[in-house]
N, C-alpha and C positions, 0 to 999 in steps of 0.2 A: 588399546585406546577407544573411549565412549564414543559412541555414536553422537552426532551433534541432532540436535533439539529439534524441531520442525517450530520455526516461528513465522505469526502471521502477521503483517505490516499492511493496515488501513493507509491507500491514496485517495487523496479528494482534490480533484480537478476546481479551482475554485472560478478561473475566466471562464466566460465565453467568446473570448476573441483571443486570435493566435497570435503568440505562439501556446498553444495548448500545453499546459506541465501538469503532470502528478507533483503534488506534495505529498510527504508521510503526513499523517497526521494524528497515526496510535498501530499500536504493535502489541500483540500479547500470545502467548502461546496456545492461547484456548481460539480455536477456530469462532465457538458460537459466541462468543464476546464479539472477535469481528464482526461478525455478520451482522449482529444487532446495530452494531455503529454503523456499518454499511446502509443498512437500511433506514436509520436516520438521516445521515446525509444526502441519501437517495432523494427522501422524500421531500427533501428541501431545493430538489433541484439539481445537486452538483453531480458532478461525473464521479464515480465512484469503482474502484480494483482493490481487491485482495492478492498480494504475494504471497507466496511461499519461499522462505529462503532460511539461511542458517539465522544464529542471533547476533551475529558480527555486523556490527554498524556499515564496514566497508563491504560485505555483501550485498546488504539491504540499499547502501546506494548506489552499487554497480549497476542492480539491477532498475531502479528507479532512472535511473541516468539511460540506461538503454531503452526502458520503454520511454522517454520523456525524447530521444534523439530518434528513435522512429515513430513518429507521429506527425 
């Protein structure tokens, strides 16, 4: 069985008011690409985070939900 590829997702927090929530903004198998995107959003004052999961949407959604629930 093939090993799942690492997938990087850029999360952006647009709201300055509670409840704070991360939203999926972009995704890639290339971490460098996501780091460049992260810098762009951070320079505009947004909260940003890169997560690493499998490339399955259900896994990405579950991690975003977990992060938002712990805020």
